[in-house]
C-alpha positions in Angstrom: 54.5 131.6 53.5 54.5 128.3 55.6 56.1 128.7 58.9 59.0 126.3 59.5 59.0 125.6 63.4 61.6 122.8 62.8 64.2 125.3 61.1 63.6 127.9 63.9 63.9 125.1 66.6 67.2 123.8 65.0 68.6 127.5 64.7 67.8 128.0 68.5 69.3 124.7 69.6 72.5 125.5 67.3 72.6 128.8 68.9 72.2 127.4 72.3 75.2 125.1 71.8 73.4 121.9 71.0 74.4 120.3 67.7 71.5 119.7 65.3 71.6 119.7 61.8 68.5 119.3 59.6 69.1 118.3 55.9 66.8 118.1 53.1 67.3 115.1 51.2 65.5 113.0 48.2 63.5 109.9 49.4 66.0 107.4 47.4 68.9 109.0 49.6 67.1 107.6 52.9 68.6 104.2 54.2 67.0 101.3 52.7 65.3 100.2 55.9 63.7 103.7 56.4 62.5 103.7 52.7 60.8 100.4 53.3 59.3 101.2 56.5 58.0 104.4 55.1 56.3 102.7 52.2 54.6 100.5 54.6 53.0 103.6 56.5 52.0 105.6 53.4 48.4 104.1 53.3 47.8 105.8 50.1 49.6 109.1 50.9 52.0 110.8 48.6 55.8 111.3 49.6 56.3 115.3 49.2 59.7 115.4 51.2 62.5 113.7 53.3 65.1 115.0 55.6 67.6 113.8 58.2 68.5 115.4 61.5 71.4 114.8 63.5 71.2 115.7 67.3 73.9 114.6 70.0 75.3 112.2 67.5 72.1 110.3 66.7 70.4 110.6 63.2 66.5 110.4 62.6 64.7 110.4 59.3 61.6 112.4 58.5 59.5 111.5 55.6 56.7 114.2 54.8 53.5 112.9 53.1 50.3 114.4 52.0 46.9 112.6 51.7 43.6 114.5 50.8 45.2 117.9 51.3 46.5 117.0 54.8 50.1 116.5 55.8 51.4 113.5 57.7 55.0 113.5 58.7 56.9 110.2 59.6 60.0 110.1 62.0 62.3 107.1 62.0 65.5 105.9 63.3 68.2 104.6 61.0 66.8 101.0 61.5 63.5 102.1 60.1 61.8 102.0 63.4 58.9 104.7 63.6 59.5 107.2 66.2 56.8 109.7 65.7 53.9 110.5 63.4 52.5 114.0 63.2 49.2 114.2 61.2 47.2 117.2 60.5 43.7 117.1 61.7 40.8 119.4 62.2 40.5 121.3 65.5 37.0 120.0 65.9 38.1 116.3 65.9 40.4 116.5 69.0 39.2 115.9 72.6 37.2 118.9 74.0 39.7 119.6 76.6 42.5 119.8 74.3 40.5 122.0 72.0 39.5 124.2 74.8 43.1 124.5 76.0 44.5 125.2 72.6 41.6 128.1 72.0 42.6 129.5 75.6 46.3 129.4 75.1 46.0 131.1 71.6 44.6 134.2 73.5 42.6 135.4 70.5 45.4 134.5 67.9 44.6 132.5 64.7 44.8 128.7 64.9 46.3 127.9 61.5 46.9 124.1 61.7 46.4 121.2 64.1 48.2 118.0 64.3 48.0 115.0 66.4 51.6 113.9 67.3 52.0 110.2 68.4 55.3 109.2 70.0 56.2 106.5 72.4 52.6 105.5 72.8 51.4 108.8 73.7 49.3 111.3 71.8 49.6 115.2 72.0 48.0 118.0 70.0 50.0 120.6 68.4 48.7 124.0 67.0 50.5 126.4 64.9 49.3 129.8 65.8 49.5 133.4 64.7 49.0 135.6 67.6 47.4 139.0 67.5 50.6 140.8 67.0 51.4 138.5 64.2 53.9 136.4 65.8 54.1 132.7 64.6 54.0 130.1 67.6 53.1 126.5 68.6 51.3 125.3 71.4 51.2 121.6 72.4 48.7 120.0 74.9 47.7 116.5 76.0 44.1 115.2 75.6 43.2 116.4 79.0 44.3 120.1 78.1 47.5 120.0 80.2 50.5 121.4 78.5 52.5 118.6 77.0 56.3 118.1 78.0 58.8 116.1 75.7 
């Protein structure tokens, strides 16, 4: 079973009083500018899903893609401006300080998936972890190994 951290986060935000709604949709239902911008970013990847998220009156769109068995998610605003890229990568390919921090913070758990997250000109590294007690969690660090803050 794939852990959907976005669904959990959305649920927590709604429970906490923030209005967040994540809606699955077909690619053809995305705004035309988002479709065009997405196609420009594919670089041979296959589109596997699309969704919209509304938070505080602002809608963003995510296009989920897959290339060579690795995921790459693209987030856009309604005008088609690329806001964020989450790309699945190998743990051994990230900077040493980030890798060490993820391994240390996973505290003996199992790192299941690692993504580079590029947003606003900054790159961070996010790991999906199953802890020793079986809990699913995420850890995000900067290249220097410090905890990442949005």
